[in-house]
Each structure stands twice: as structure tokens, then as C-alpha cells.
C-alpha positions in Angstrom: -0.3 -0.3 0.0 1.4 3.2 -1.7 1.8 6.1 1.7 -0.8 8.9 0.6 -0.9 10.9 4.3 1.6 11.3 6.8 1.4 14.1 9.8 3.9 15.4 11.4 4.2 15.7 15.2 6.7 18.0 17.0 7.0 20.8 18.7 10.2 22.5 16.0 9.5 24.1 13.0 12.5 23.2 11.3 12.5 19.9 12.4 9.4 19.6 10.2 11.3 21.6 7.3 14.1 19.2 7.4 12.2 16.1 7.8 10.1 16.8 4.6 13.5 16.9 2.6 14.6 14.2 4.1 11.1 12.7 3.4 11.4 13.5 -0.5 14.5 12.8 -1.1 14.0 9.6 -0.2 10.8 9.7 -2.9 7.8 9.6 -0.5 5.8 10.8 -2.6 2.4 12.1 -0.1 1.0 14.6 1.5 2.7 15.7 4.3 0.8 17.6 7.2 2.3 18.9 10.2 1.3 19.8 13.7 3.1 20.9 17.1 1.7 19.5 19.8 -0.4 16.7 20.9 -3.7 18.1 21.3 -3.5 19.7 18.1 -2.8 16.0 16.6 -5.6 15.0 17.8 -7.9 18.1 17.1 -6.8 17.4 13.6 -7.6 13.2 13.8 -10.7 14.4 14.8 -11.1 17.3 11.9 -9.5 15.6 9.0 -11.4 14.0 5.8 -9.6 10.9 5.6 -6.6 9.5 8.5 -3.0 10.3 7.7 -1.1 6.3 7.3 1.3 7.2 8.7 2.1 8.8 12.6 5.0 10.2 13.0 5.2 11.6 16.5 7.7 13.2 19.1 7.7 12.3 23.1 8.9 16.1 24.8 7.0 18.6 23.7 4.8 21.6 25.1 1.0 21.3 26.8 0.6 18.0 25.1 3.6 15.8 24.7 3.2 12.7 22.5 1.9 10.1 25.3 -1.0 13.0 25.8 -1.6 12.0 22.5 -1.6 8.3 22.9 -3.5 8.4 25.8 -6.0 10.4 24.8 -6.4 7.9 21.0 -7.0 5.0 23.7 -10.2 6.6 25.4 -11.5 8.5 22.4 -11.2 5.9 19.9 -9.9 8.2 16.9 -7.4 6.1 15.9 -8.8 3.8 12.3 -6.7 0.5 12.3 -4.6 1.3 9.8 -2.4 3.7 10.9 0.6 3.5 11.7 2.6 5.3 14.5 5.9 5.9 15.4 7.6 7.0 17.8 10.4 9.5 15.9 11.9 11.1 19.3 15.5 12.1 20.6 14.5 10.7 24.6 17.3 7.6 24.8 15.9 7.2 27.8 14.2 3.7 27.9 11.8 4.4 30.4 10.3 6.4 27.6 10.1 4.1 25.3 8.6 1.1 27.2 6.2 3.9 28.1 5.5 4.9 23.9 5.9 1.2 23.2 3.0 0.0 25.9 0.8 1.2 23.7 -0.1 -1.9 21.3 -0.9 0.4 18.2 1.8 1.7 18.5 4.6 0.4 15.7 7.8 1.4 16.2 10.3 3.9 18.0 12.8 5.8 16.0 15.3 8.4 17.1 15.7 11.2 15.9 16.2 12.4 12.4 14.9 10.0 10.3 17.6 8.5 7.7 17.7 6.4 4.8 17.3 3.0 6.9 14.3 4.8 9.2 12.4 5.6 6.7 13.1 1.6 5.1 11.8 0.5 9.0 8.6 2.4 8.3 8.4 2.0 4.7 8.7 -2.7 5.6 5.4 -2.3 7.5 2.9 -1.0 3.9 
């Protein structure tokens, strides 16, 4: 299944720009939307016409972090089964990975930034 839409969830605008470049350089040619925290991501999922196929989610963000978003998805059920969530974070803390991967709908945990190998890992799930 080809990717139709990706949602980047990160509080850093420069990171959004750079990750879009990396995705495009690796022949990921689809719609890429950006939001800046977990709350905006939840609103996006509620309001969007057609959910993304892939969510790249940072853990450490102000207001609502990635874990807040995951918990809300669990409670609200706004996450279609086909959506893959990859944590994309700079956190190397084992407890962060453990907490994120405890959600059965999280597909993987990747270290920032995206690179050819991490994109290959993501695409292996589609």
C-alpha cells in the first residue's frame, strides 16, 4: 500500500522542514501535514477528512506531549486500525520507550532525525 498522507507531530518548525526534505529525497511523495503538539494532533484526527497512513510522533513537546496524544487515542478511539504510529524522538531513556511501546497501536520507536534506514524500517510496515 503506498503512503497517501503523513502527519508530523513535533514542536520544532525547523524539524518539520528538514524531515519533509528527507522524506522527499527518499522518494516519499505524498501529502505531509504538520502539527506542533499532541493536542493539535488529536484535533487533526477528529477534524481531518481522511486520517493519515503514518504518524511520526515526538514524545517531548510543551502543552500536550506524545504520551498525552497516545493516551487520548486510546480513550477516544479516533485512530483507525490502518494508521501506523512511529515515535520519532531524541529521547534515549529506556522508560520513555517502554511507556510509548506499551500502546499496542504504536508500531515502532525511532531516534531523530529520519534517515534512509529509519525510512526503510517504516516502509516495511506498508
